[in-house]
N, C-alpha and C positions, 0 to 999 in steps of 0.2 A: 769443527761447526757446521759442512756440507751435508754430514749426514744427521743434522739433526730434523732440519723439516720435516725427508724420506722419513726419517725411525716415527714422528709422530704422526703420520700418516697411515705409517704401517701400524702403528700402535692401532690409532683408534679404527682401524679396518678389522683387526685382531678382537678389539671388545663388538664394533655390531655382527664379526658370524659367534660368538661368543652369546649376543645377546639373539640371535637367530636361533644357537642350539638351545636355550632356556626357553623361549616360545616356544618351537618344538617338540620338546621335552615334556612342557607342560601339556600343551596340545595332547602327547601321548598318552599319558595318565589320565588326562580328560577320557582320552576314547575308552583304556583300560576299566575306568570305571563304567564304563554305560556300556562295555561288554560284559563285565560283571551283573550289570543289571539283567541282561537280556537273559542270562545265565538263571540269576536267578528268576527271573519270572519263568524262564523257560522249566523250571523244576516246581513253581507254583501251581504252575498250568496243569502240568503233569500229574499233581497230588489232588487239585481238584478234580484230574478227569478218574483216578483211581479212588476218589472219595466218593467219587457217585454210586458205587454198587453196582451188580449185578443189573441189567433192563429188561430182563424177563421174571422176574419173581414177583412184582407186583400188578395190577390190576393192567389192564390193555393200554388203558391212557395215563396210565402212570407210568408203565413202561415204554411210551408213546416218546412221553415227557421227558427221561431219563435219557434214552438212544439221541432224541434230536440234542441235549443237553452238552454228551459226550462227544457229538458233530461237531456240535460250533464252539466246544471246549478244543478239541483236537481241529479244526482248523484255523484257529485262533495261532494256536503251538508253532502247524506247520508256516503259517505266514511268519510268524515273530522266527523261526529257524531261518526265512530265507532271509530277510530283516537283520537278523544276526549275520549269515554268510555275506552280505552287500558288506554290513560295519568291519566285518574280520580284514576280509578287502582291501577296505578303506584303509584298514590299520597298517595292513600291510605294506600301501603305498606311502602313509605315514611317517611309518617305520625307516622305507628305506630312505626318504627324504633327509630325516634327521640323521643316519651314518651316513649322508653323502655331506651333511652341513656340518656333521662332526667331524669328519675327514676335510673339510675346505678350512674349520678350524684350528684344526690341528697344524697342517700345514703352514698356515699366514701362523700360526704363532712360534712355528722352530722357524721360520725364514726371519722372526721377529727377534729373535733368539740370539742368531747367528749373526744378525745386521748389527744388534744391540753392542753383542762381545767385539765384533770388528772395531765400532765404532768408537768404545772403550779401550782398546788397544792403540787404535790410530791416537786416542787424544792422552793415552799416558806416553806413548814414540813421543809426540808433540814436546810436554812436558818433561823429559825427560833430554828431548835435543836443546832445549829454554836453559835447563840446567846446565846439559854441558857445555852451552854457550859463555854462559855467565862465572861459570866456572875457568873455560878458557879464557876470559877477558881477565876474568880476577887475575890471573895466574899469567898474563901477559903484563899488566899493569905492574904487576910485581918484580916482574926481571929489568937489571940493569940498565 
């Protein structure tokens, strides 16, 4: 029975670590969704730039307007790529934090399982001792 209190505390700690892993996993999924949006936006920006056509085929005013449009879309895409690179760096840090949390959880879970097994063995040994003591008492009372 002396192992029950520490085992409950250890079990609670394992549950807390599990929640931390779940929270970090959800955060990572959110970041992956955001990354996918960045990539989709970059693809659409590239399509917009390519869809603008050749800038030298129209009148000078239209050609200048088309060139300015392409330049603006290219600048937006470049800024988006920078934002994506920063986001991916943040994702890498978040991934490392998730891996570390999962390792901490796994270690605590293994310790808890081992301690729980030890407590069960001790409880069975205690029960067996009680049964042996009772059997010895019955046997001694039956002796003349």
